[in-house]
C-alpha positions as semicolon CSV with decimal commas, in nm:
position;residue;x (nm);y (nm);z (nm)
1;M;7,059;-2,906;5,968
2;N;7,228;-2,892;6,300
3;T;7,557;-2,884;6,130
4;V;7,443;-2,576;5,913
5;L;7,313;-2,390;6,219
6;E;7,662;-2,462;6,411
7;K;7,830;-2,329;6,120
8;F;7,611;-2,013;6,092
9;G;7,671;-1,959;6,474
10;H;8,020;-2,000;6,427
11;I;8,037;-1,745;6,180
12;S;7,787;-1,502;6,359
13;S;7,992;-1,549;6,654
14;Q;8,295;-1,410;6,469
15;L;8,124;-1,090;6,318
16;T;8,121;-0,773;6,502
17;V;7,823;-0,584;6,590
18;E;7,920;-0,311;6,315
19;Q;7,945;-0,583;6,071
20;Y;7,595;-0,747;6,144
21;I;7,432;-0,422;6,139
22;F;7,560;-0,325;5,806
23;I;7,463;-0,692;5,644
24;C;7,123;-0,659;5,784
25;I;7,105;-0,296;5,634
26;F;7,198;-0,426;5,294
27;V;6,970;-0,703;5,274
28;L;6,668;-0,471;5,369
29;F;6,806;-0,209;5,106
30;I;6,818;-0,500;4,841
31;I;6,465;-0,578;4,935
32;F;6,349;-0,233;4,906
33;L;6,532;-0,213;4,558
34;L;6,308;-0,519;4,459
35;Y;6,004;-0,370;4,610
36;I;6,050;-0,058;4,415
37;Y;6,106;-0,222;4,111
38;S;5,818;-0,431;4,135
39;L;5,603;-0,134;4,201
40;R;5,764;0,048;3,874
41;Q;5,666;-0,271;3,684
42;T;5,347;-0,274;3,803
43;K;5,265;0,090;3,731
44;K;5,408;0,011;3,369
45;K;5,180;-0,244;3,331
46;L;4,887;-0,036;3,458
47;R;4,985;0,265;3,239
48;V;5,019;0,057;2,933
49;T;4,670;-0,117;3,006
50;L;4,504;0,247;3,077
51;D;4,676;0,379;2,734
52;N;4,539;0,074;2,572
53;N;4,190;0,165;2,718
54;I;4,206;0,536;2,646
55;K;4,292;0,449;2,306
56;V;3,994;0,188;2,286
57;F;3,750;0,474;2,426
58;Q;3,887;0,705;2,163
59;K;3,880;0,512;1,870
60;A;3,507;0,451;2,003
61;F;3,462;0,803;2,034
62;D;3,617;0,889;1,705
63;I;3,382;0,663;1,482
64;S;3,084;0,787;1,691
65;D;2,831;1,014;1,510
66;D;2,813;1,240;1,803
67;A;3,065;1,552;1,849
68;I;3,230;1,501;2,183
69;L;3,475;1,776;2,326
70;I;3,653;1,794;2,668
71;L;3,763;2,126;2,802
72;S;3,986;2,221;3,114
73;D;3,851;2,480;3,344
74;K;4,071;2,729;3,165
75;N;3,864;2,643;2,828
76;Q;4,175;2,430;2,691
77;V;4,083;2,123;2,469
78;V;4,179;1,832;2,656
79;Y;4,009;1,594;2,373
80;A;3,791;1,644;2,080
81;N;3,673;1,341;1,865
82;N;3,693;1,328;1,465
83;T;3,334;1,429;1,454
84;L;3,366;1,748;1,657
85;A;3,696;1,849;1,474
86;R;3,534;1,812;1,148
87;L;3,206;2,007;1,281
88;L;3,397;2,279;1,440
89;Q;3,688;2,273;1,159
90;L;3,917;2,277;1,428
91;N;4,319;2,286;1,341
92;P;4,518;1,985;1,353
93;N;4,681;2,066;1,668
94;F;4,418;2,186;1,873
95;L;4,490;1,969;2,189
96;S;4,581;2,206;2,485
97;K;4,491;2,506;2,293
98;I;4,238;2,740;2,427
99;L;3,893;2,676;2,243
100;K;3,833;2,931;1,981
101;T;3,582;2,911;1,737
102;E;3,341;3,138;1,540
103;V;3,063;2,885;1,546
104;Q;2,736;3,032;1,674
105;I;2,455;2,850;1,864
106;K;2,093;2,950;1,903
107;V;1,935;2,817;2,202
108;K;1,558;2,888;2,195
109;K;1,553;3,224;2,053
110;N;1,896;3,365;2,138
111;W;2,220;3,347;1,916
112;M;2,573;3,325;2,076
113;G;2,937;3,192;2,032
114;L;2,949;2,827;2,137
115;D;3,275;2,919;2,347
116;T;3,079;3,154;2,531
117;F;2,771;2,935;2,579
118;I;3,001;2,654;2,737
119;E;3,165;2,907;2,945
120;E;2,814;3,079;3,090
121;N;2,647;2,733;3,107
122;R;2,904;2,524;3,316
123;T;2,769;2,280;3,556
124;G;2,900;2,187;3,902
125;P;3,056;1,838;3,965
126;K;2,747;1,745;4,130
127;E;2,486;1,862;3,928
128;Q;2,304;1,670;3,676
129;V;2,363;1,672;3,300
130;R;2,225;1,985;3,107
131;S;2,048;1,925;2,802
132;Y;1,933;2,185;2,538
133;P;1,741;2,002;2,264
134;R;1,638;2,120;1,923
135;S;1,906;2,432;1,916
136;I;2,063;2,537;1,590
137;L;2,445;2,540;1,500
138;K;2,549;2,801;1,253
139;I;2,897;2,682;1,101
140;S;2,892;2,959;0,857
141;A;2,631;3,200;0,709
142;N;2,494;2,943;0,508
143;D;2,517;2,627;0,694
144;E;2,285;2,586;0,988
145;I;2,256;2,257;1,156
146;P;2,003;2,129;1,412
147;V;2,129;1,979;1,715
148;N;2,081;1,846;2,048
149;V;2,357;1,979;2,301
150;Y;2,442;1,831;2,645
151;L;2,687;1,992;2,926
152;D;2,831;1,787;3,193
153;T;3,148;1,844;3,449
154;V;3,386;1,553;3,540
155;V;3,701;1,538;3,743
156;I;4,020;1,450;3,564
157;G;4,345;1,396;3,746
158;M;4,620;1,571;3,540
159;P;4,793;1,507;3,780
160;D;4,589;1,737;4,015
161;D;4,239;1,694;3,989
162;I;4,070;1,955;3,780
163;L;3,728;2,002;3,682
164;C;3,642;1,957;3,285
165;D;3,366;2,029;3,076
166;V;3,223;1,736;2,871
167;V;3,015;1,898;2,561
168;T;2,829;1,630;2,360
169;I;2,672;1,759;2,037
170;Q;2,398;1,548;1,848
171;N;2,363;1,636;1,489
172;L;2,000;1,603;1,384
173;S;2,050;1,635;1,008
174;K;2,027;1,280;0,914
175;E;1,720;1,247;1,131
176;K;1,555;1,529;0,981
177;E;1,667;1,363;0,628
178;L;1,526;1,023;0,724
179;S;1,217;1,188;0,883
180;S;1,155;1,394;0,531
181;A;1,221;1,023;0,348
182;H;0,984;0,865;0,612
183;F;0,694;1,140;0,496
184;S;0,794;1,134;0,106
185;H;0,682;0,890;-0,169
186;Q;0,998;0,744;-0,291
187;L;0,936;0,770;-0,672
188;T;0,780;1,125;-0,693
189;N;0,902;1,278;-0,357
190;L;0,532;1,412;-0,309
191;P;0,441;1,431;0,071
192;N;0,298;1,058;0,103
193;Q;0,000;0,944;0,297
194;L;0,171;0,954;0,632
195;Q;0,234;1,324;0,587
196;A;-0,153;1,365;0,477
197;Y;-0,254;1,183;0,791
198;H;-0,030;1,444;0,989
199;D;-0,146;1,773;0,814
200;L;-0,524;1,695;0,756
201;P;-0,606;1,792;1,126
202;A;-0,476;2,126;1,104
203;F;-0,672;2,178;0,767
204;F;-0,997;2,044;0,918
205;S;-0,941;2,275;1,231
206;K;-0,895;2,582;0,998
207;A;-1,195;2,510;0,816
208;H;-1,407;2,458;1,113
209;L;-1,287;2,774;1,245
210;E;-1,315;2,991;0,940
211;K;-1,637;2,835;0,830
212;N;-1,507;2,784;0,508
213;K;-1,535;2,485;0,250
214;L;-1,270;2,227;0,243
215;A;-1,239;1,967;-0,039
216;L;-1,039;1,624;-0,020
217;I;-1,014;1,508;-0,393
218;L;-0,855;1,130;-0,408
219;M;-0,769;1,045;-0,767
220;H;-0,648;0,736;-0,927
221;I;-0,522;0,653;-1,282
222;D;-0,770;0,377;-1,433
223;N;-0,646;0,043;-1,529
224;F;-0,284;0,123;-1,429
225;S;-0,198;-0,242;-1,343
226;M;-0,293;-0,326;-1,712
227;L;-0,108;-0,033;-1,850
228;R;0,207;-0,115;-1,640
229;S;0,191;-0,464;-1,794
230;I;0,161;-0,323;-2,143
231;I;0,430;-0,036;-2,135
232;G;0,646;-0,185;-1,866
233;H;0,756;-0,109;-1,534
234;E;0,994;0,201;-1,613
235;Q;0,778;0,367;-1,849
236;A;0,465;0,355;-1,589
237;N;0,687;0,493;-1,330
238;D;0,771;0,785;-1,597
239;V;0,382;0,836;-1,588
240;L;0,322;0,871;-1,227
241;K;0,617;1,104;-1,204
242;K;0,502;1,327;-1,483
243;F;0,138;1,321;-1,353
244;A;0,283;1,407;-1,005
245;N;0,473;1,712;-1,174
246;Y;0,156;1,820;-1,352
247;L;-0,066;1,803;-1,038
248;Q;0,194;2,033;-0,852
249;T;0,224;2,276;-1,148
250;V;-0,157;2,319;-1,157
251;S;-0,206;2,355;-0,799
252;S;0,094;2,606;-0,735
253;G;-0,061;2,949;-0,669
254;F;-0,364;2,813;-0,523
255;N;-0,490;2,692;-0,170
256;I;-0,423;2,320;-0,266
257;S;-0,157;2,055;-0,156
258;V;-0,097;1,760;-0,320
259;Y;0,008;1,393;-0,190
260;H;0,139;1,080;-0,355
261;T;-0,053;0,822;-0,112
262;F;0,032;0,488;-0,299
263;D;0,104;0,330;-0,623
264;N;-0,135;0,538;-0,852
265;H;-0,343;0,698;-0,608
266;F;-0,315;1,063;-0,514
267;L;-0,469;1,309;-0,282
268;L;-0,538;1,682;-0,321
269;T;-0,662;1,923;-0,012
270;V;-0,833;2,226;-0,145
271;T;-0,888;2,505;0,093
272;N;-1,086;2,822;0,063
273;L;-1,340;2,665;-0,149
274;H;-1,628;2,895;-0,259
275;S;-1,853;2,610;-0,433
276;I;-1,880;2,258;-0,519
277;E;-1,872;2,303;-0,881
278;E;-1,534;2,497;-0,848
279;V;-1,367;2,162;-0,733
280;R;-1,538;1,959;-1,022
281;T;-1,436;2,207;-1,271
282;F;-1,076;2,176;-1,148
283;V;-1,095;1,781;-1,168
284;E;-1,236;1,787;-1,512
285;D;-0,957;2,022;-1,639
286;I;-0,706;1,769;-1,514
287;Q;-0,900;1,472;-1,679
288;K;-0,881;1,667;-2,016
289;K;-0,522;1,741;-1,994
290;L;-0,456;1,387;-1,884
291;A;-0,587;1,230;-2,184
292;S;-0,315;1,342;-2,409
293;F;-0,036;1,467;-2,183
294;Y;0,187;1,151;-2,211
295;K;0,375;1,046;-2,521
296;M;0,562;0,734;-2,586
297;E;0,753;0,706;-2,892
298;D;0,531;0,989;-3,065
299;V;0,230;0,819;-2,947
300;N;-0,005;1,009;-2,681
301;L;-0,111;0,745;-2,421
302;H;-0,512;0,821;-2,354
303;L;-0,525;0,811;-1,983
304;T;-0,802;0,865;-1,750
305;V;-0,831;0,927;-1,387
306;S;-1,145;0,857;-1,164
307;A;-1,217;1,089;-0,874
308;G;-1,402;1,076;-0,525
309;I;-1,441;1,430;-0,335
310;G;-1,541;1,492;-0,017
311;I;-1,648;1,854;0,056
312;Y;-1,683;1,998;0,418
313;P;-1,935;2,078;0,529
314;D;-2,157;1,953;0,224
315;S;-2,041;1,585;0,277
316;G;-2,049;1,578;0,627
317;N;-1,846;1,660;0,948
318;V;-1,463;1,673;0,893
319;R;-1,383;1,371;1,099
320;K;-1,520;1,165;0,836
321;L;-1,431;1,352;0,534
322;L;-1,163;1,129;0,406
323;D;-1,361;0,825;0,451
324;N;-1,635;1,004;0,245
325;A;-1,394;1,091;-0,019
326;Y;-1,298;0,699;-0,036
327;K;-1,651;0,611;-0,055
328;A;-1,700;0,863;-0,319
329;L;-1,400;0,714;-0,510
330;S;-1,534;0,351;-0,480
331;M;-1,877;0,484;-0,639
332;A;-1,683;0,668;-0,935
333;E;-1,492;0,323;-1,016
334;K;-1,815;0,143;-1,029
335;E;-1,976;0,397;-1,275
336;G;-1,669;0,337;-1,510
337;D;-1,320;0,509;-1,622
338;G;-1,297;0,862;-1,596
339;K;-1,594;0,935;-1,371
340;I;-1,629;1,203;-1,079
341;H;-1,811;1,120;-0,765
342;I;-1,901;1,380;-0,487
343;F;-2,006;1,221;-0,162
344;I;-2,368;1,375;-0,091
345;P;-2,479;1,184;0,221
346;E;-2,836;1,168;0,109
347;Q;-2,708;0,958;-0,192
348;F;-2,535;0,712;0,022
349;D;-2,770;0,681;0,315
350;A;-2,950;0,394;0,144
351;N;-2,631;0,192;0,025
352;Y;-2,505;-0,085;0,168
353;D;-2,243;-0,104;0,437
354;E;-1,970;-0,281;0,250
355;L;-1,775;-0,390;0,554
356;R;-2,098;-0,514;0,691
357;L;-2,145;-0,723;0,379
358;H;-1,796;-0,854;0,378
359;S;-1,790;-0,965;0,750
360;D;-2,134;-1,149;0,678
361;M;-2,027;-1,353;0,365
362;Q;-1,906;-1,652;0,537
363;G;-2,175;-1,684;0,785
364;A;-2,439;-1,605;0,477
365;L;-2,291;-1,899;0,321
366;N;-2,310;-2,135;0,627
367;N;-2,678;-2,000;0,715
368;G;-2,831;-2,077;0,372
369;E;-2,888;-1,691;0,291
370;F;-2,753;-1,744;-0,082
371;E;-2,978;-1,900;-0,299
372;V;-2,950;-1,985;-0,697
373;Y;-3,234;-1,854;-0,899
374;Y;-3,320;-1,957;-1,253
375;Q;-3,414;-1,756;-1,577
376;P;-3,529;-1,954;-1,884
377;V;-3,338;-1,915;-2,216
378;I;-3,595;-1,952;-2,493
379;K;-3,533;-2,135;-2,839
380;V;-3,647;-1,891;-3,111
381;K;-3,799;-2,155;-3,356
382;N;-4,067;-2,298;-3,118
383;E;-4,024;-2,053;-2,808
384;E;-3,960;-2,359;-2,608
385;I;-3,739;-2,352;-2,268
386;V;-3,407;-2,527;-2,368
387;G;-3,200;-2,370;-2,080
388;A;-3,176;-2,142;-1,814
389;E;-2,884;-1,897;-1,647
390;A;-2,830;-1,959;-1,272
391;L;-2,834;-1,629;-1,111
392;I;-2,727;-1,588;-0,730
393;R;-2,921;-1,430;-0,472
394;W;-2,834;-1,302;-0,117
395;K;-3,131;-1,298;0,141
396;H;-2,975;-1,080;0,394
397;P;-3,132;-1,064;0,739
398;Q;-3,085;-0,685;0,738
399;Y;-3,079;-0,547;0,416
400;G;-3,326;-0,840;0,263
401;L;-3,276;-0,929;-0,091
402;I;-2,938;-0,792;-0,217
403;P;-2,888;-0,735;-0,587
404;P;-2,586;-0,943;-0,744
405;D;-2,398;-0,606;-0,864
406;V;-2,396;-0,497;-0,488
407;F;-2,207;-0,795;-0,360
408;I;-2,040;-0,967;-0,664
409;S;-1,786;-0,704;-0,727
410;L;-1,708;-0,690;-0,326
411;M;-1,648;-1,091;-0,331
412;E;-1,417;-1,082;-0,661
413;K;-1,221;-0,816;-0,453
414;T;-1,185;-1,028;-0,119
415;G;-1,157;-1,365;-0,323
416;F;-1,484;-1,504;-0,146
417;I;-1,599;-1,538;-0,508
418;I;-1,417;-1,865;-0,525
419;K;-1,629;-2,009;-0,268
420;L;-1,943;-1,876;-0,382
421;G;-1,879;-2,007;-0,722
422;Q;-1,812;-2,343;-0,573
423;Y;-2,145;-2,324;-0,396
424;V;-2,339;-2,228;-0,721
425;L;-2,178;-2,511;-0,909
426;D;-2,279;-2,784;-0,653
427;E;-2,617;-2,637;-0,628
428;V;-2,664;-2,645;-0,994
429;L;-2,534;-3,004;-1,013
430;K;-2,752;-3,119;-0,735
431;Q;-3,066;-2,981;-0,875
432;Q;-2,973;-3,116;-1,230
433;K;-2,944;-3,459;-1,066
434;R;-3,288;-3,411;-0,871
435;W;-3,441;-3,322;-1,227
436;E;-3,321;-3,640;-1,389
437;L;-3,466;-3,840;-1,081
438;F;-3,789;-3,667;-1,086
439;K;-3,832;-3,705;-1,471
440;F;-3,842;-3,340;-1,531
441;K;-3,747;-3,202;-1,872
442;Q;-3,340;-3,186;-1,902
443;V;-3,205;-2,827;-1,970
444;E;-2,868;-2,710;-1,990
445;V;-2,801;-2,423;-1,719
446;S;-2,538;-2,153;-1,777
447;I;-2,317;-2,067;-1,470
448;N;-2,137;-1,723;-1,466
449;V;-1,750;-1,761;-1,379
450;S;-1,518;-1,505;-1,245
451;M;-1,145;-1,478;-1,373
452;V;-1,070;-1,488;-1,004
453;E;-1,208;-1,857;-1,000
454;I;-1,023;-1,943;-1,328
455;N;-0,674;-1,774;-1,179
456;T;-0,678;-2,028;-0,890
457;G;-0,531;-2,287;-1,166
458;E;-0,748;-2,554;-1,030
459;F;-1,068;-2,447;-1,176
460;V;-1,093;-2,740;-1,443
461;Q;-0,995;-2,996;-1,223
462;H;-1,273;-2,881;-0,974
463;V;-1,533;-2,876;-1,215
464;E;-1,441;-3,217;-1,343
465;R;-1,439;-3,348;-0,999
466;K;-1,773;-3,209;-0,920
467;L;-1,939;-3,383;-1,223
468;G;-1,797;-3,703;-1,124
469;E;-1,918;-3,666;-0,779
470;H;-2,282;-3,576;-0,902
471;Q;-2,299;-3,811;-1,166
472;V;-2,411;-3,540;-1,403
473;G;-2,342;-3,528;-1,786
474;P;-2,097;-3,251;-1,893
475;E;-2,353;-3,132;-2,161
476;L;-2,610;-3,011;-1,899
477;I;-2,378;-2,707;-1,787
478;K;-2,248;-2,417;-1,945
479;F;-1,989;-2,159;-1,829
480;E;-2,030;-1,778;-1,910
481;I;-1,759;-1,536;-1,902
482;T;-1,786;-1,180;-2,003
483;E;-1,631;-1,053;-2,310
484;G;-1,409;-0,781;-2,115
485;I;-1,299;-1,030;-1,843
486;A;-1,228;-1,284;-2,105
487;M;-1,009;-1,020;-2,264
488;L;-0,793;-0,959;-1,970
489;N;-0,575;-1,262;-1,988
490;E;-0,651;-1,409;-2,322
491;A;-0,379;-1,683;-2,329
492;E;-0,497;-1,823;-1,990
493;T;-0,848;-1,775;-2,046
494;V;-0,830;-1,955;-2,399
495;K;-0,609;-2,252;-2,233
496;D;-0,858;-2,314;-1,952
497;F;-1,169;-2,288;-2,151
498;L;-1,022;-2,535;-2,429
499;A;-0,998;-2,762;-2,130
500;L;-1,342;-2,721;-2,016
501;K;-1,440;-2,805;-2,352
502;K;-1,264;-3,142;-2,372
503;L;-1,477;-3,233;-2,050
504;G;-1,809;-3,184;-2,273
505;V;-1,905;-2,865;-2,106
506;G;-2,051;-2,568;-2,292
507;I;-1,874;-2,228;-2,322
508;S;-2,059;-1,868;-2,371
509;L;-1,911;-1,553;-2,436
510;D;-2,140;-1,305;-2,228
511;D;-2,214;-0,942;-2,278
512;F;-2,084;-0,943;-2,627
513;G;-2,054;-0,625;-2,806
514;T;-1,944;-0,394;-2,517
515;G;-1,567;-0,482;-2,531
516;Y;-1,297;-0,500;-2,778
517;T;-1,311;-0,857;-2,871
518;S;-1,093;-0,888;-3,181
519;F;-1,198;-1,123;-3,480
520;G;-0,874;-1,326;-3,437
521;Y;-0,942;-1,358;-3,051
522;L;-1,298;-1,487;-3,134
523;K;-1,175;-1,750;-3,365
524;K;-0,940;-1,894;-3,090
525;F;-1,187;-1,870;-2,813
526;P;-1,381;-2,186;-2,778
527;A;-1,721;-2,039;-2,737
528;D;-2,038;-2,230;-2,829
529;N;-2,256;-1,929;-2,779
530;L;-2,229;-1,545;-2,807
531;K;-2,444;-1,376;-2,562
532;I;-2,546;-1,018;-2,698
533;D;-2,557;-0,758;-2,449
534;K;-2,867;-0,604;-2,325
535;S;-2,741;-0,233;-2,401
536;L;-2,743;-0,328;-2,770
537;V;-3,120;-0,439;-2,776
538;D;-3,252;-0,173;-2,529
539;Y;-3,347;0,075;-2,813
540;I;-3,327;-0,183;-3,098
541;L;-3,694;-0,102;-3,198
542;T;-3,600;0,281;-3,290
543;N;-3,213;0,281;-3,321
544;E;-3,113;0,147;-3,676
545;E;-2,752;0,152;-3,581
546;D;-2,831;-0,107;-3,290
547;Q;-3,031;-0,294;-3,538
548;R;-2,732;-0,308;-3,801
549;I;-2,497;-0,398;-3,506
550;V;-2,695;-0,706;-3,372
551;K;-2,761;-0,818;-3,721
552;A;-2,391;-0,828;-3,803
553;I;-2,293;-1,001;-3,482
554;I;-2,557;-1,263;-3,560
555;E;-2,440;-1,311;-3,899
556;L;-2,046;-1,332;-3,756
557;A;-2,140;-1,591;-3,514
558;H;-2,319;-1,814;-3,751
559;T;-2,030;-1,797;-3,986
560;M;-1,788;-1,917;-3,723
561;G;-2,044;-2,189;-3,638
562;M;-2,177;-2,007;-3,302
563;K;-2,502;-1,983;-3,171
564;I;-2,643;-1,649;-3,058
565;V;-2,846;-1,568;-2,728
566;V;-3,002;-1,245;-2,703
567;E;-3,058;-1,094;-2,338
568;G;-3,305;-0,831;-2,238
569;I;-3,589;-0,912;-2,407
570;E;-3,882;-0,686;-2,273
571;N;-4,185;-0,736;-2,551
572;R;-4,334;-0,901;-2,822
573;Q;-4,212;-0,646;-3,056
574;M;-3,839;-0,723;-2,958
575;V;-3,897;-1,097;-3,003
576;D;-4,069;-1,070;-3,380
577;M;-3,778;-0,829;-3,502
578;I;-3,477;-1,014;-3,328
579;A;-3,636;-1,349;-3,451
580;S;-3,657;-1,185;-3,809
581;F;-3,251;-1,149;-3,777
582;G;-3,197;-1,497;-3,736
583;C;-3,123;-1,531;-3,343
584;D;-3,114;-1,887;-3,215
585;Y;-3,225;-1,816;-2,845
586;M;-3,353;-1,519;-2,627
587;Q;-3,360;-1,450;-2,275
588;G;-3,556;-1,161;-2,070
589;Y;-3,846;-1,060;-1,870
590;Y;-4,091;-1,074;-2,152
591;F;-4,058;-1,452;-2,104
592;S;-3,984;-1,493;-1,728
593;K;-3,789;-1,312;-1,458
594;P;-3,517;-1,522;-1,288
595;L;-3,718;-1,752;-1,029
596;P;-3,661;-1,962;-0,736
597;V;-3,626;-2,331;-0,820
598;F;-3,933;-2,439;-0,711
599;E;-4,143;-2,178;-0,948
600;F;-3,882;-2,249;-1,224
601;Q;-3,924;-2,624;-1,226
602;K;-4,286;-2,570;-1,277
603;L;-4,214;-2,429;-1,618
604;L;-4,032;-2,756;-1,715
605;R;-4,342;-2,961;-1,671
């Protein structure tokens, strides 16, 4: 090291002052050049990075649904994304050109050129973004677009700092389309239930202020699920579309709005109504037309509609008018197909609150409010009790004894009928065991069964398990299913009842004569008994046609090896007449009304 320093000192000592200064300057120059080169490289890298970032942002802006425009203080286009170029129909070489467009904008109530609007509404660099919601752009005479417009100002170095306007235009057309789709039924394009809820307050206010009648008509095509299963999904949709078009046609020119609320349900609002009969006649005309308006392969489909109507002020105040229309529709459905029901408060005051009943069901089962009653079945030859029908009763703490036709249909809708059916079976089997232990006369007890119970897929297994659990012979119980319900799902019903038959349980086809059972189906159905419906014997003493029908049913059943039970026997004359037709068993108030078990078993002694 010392040697190197000595050499350097030796060389330095040989240089003149001028040479030494020159070398120092040269070294500093080289260092400066290296520094400049380094700066340029760094700047170049920054420029590449910045250009790449700008390209990324440009791509992001170009795929944006919002139109973005940047203008210099001289109104020259600094940047416009693809959406804006398409919206304003700019020429390809629009950059650095002064913005010139014939596009008009309407803000509030005033129309002006878009370029004029931007120039007159420029913001300062420290001002907040200005927004102009729900404006309208007119691209051409027939092309108007709802938009939101936002104006802002930014400082851009180019290379000197300049103020630039940033204009963002948000196209609301798609939002409008989505909103329209949201409030329209997908199949028929009619306004849907959401739109109805949106429109009804205005109808209510108008009716209240003008003291006019307003009607809400709820309609649905009867048995539509069954119809869909028969004619197929596509044809069923065609029925709905044609019905929707028909409702629009008959409503045009009147103060009527039509809504497709869901599936096969429609709502019509009728304003400026003069009388209740006016709206009833309108619905009746629709029913008449519907009976033959749809053809499928040259065959007219016979369709019916049920309708529930709420009318202001006759049906109550406007706030509950829709609810009352739904109540009226429910009543119409209970009365049968093709019925019209108008909500009249006095008629509904005595009715049961279905929501209250629904919420009370489980508690009623736990609290022992349900009770099985027994109505005797009499053998015609000796008029002795040979059986009974188990009938459920509900002793409600508020309503008292509720008739089964009130709560059974509600339980079938909610599925609670399954639990209730299991309860009835348990109670009947327990009672059969008690009668056996206390040496009462052993009689067969019939239990009504619903398709809801059968469709669980576990009904037969449950019956078999309960028979074993209570140690009761299967010949002591019989299941009754109504003719109409049995026809809803023929194959499944026959299969399950054949399985019950193998257990040794009796089968009865109830309410026979009110449905459309074919002879072929009757041959397949494993029934021991046919029960002739009460409606066929109510006027049998005077109606010869009913007499012929009952005789024919009895002869048919006997031919097929079945026994006949006739319901609704009210007097001795009916007993004598029906006995003369060869009937096997009878049931009715002439012999006994349905009784609590402690009263019924007195008859068995």
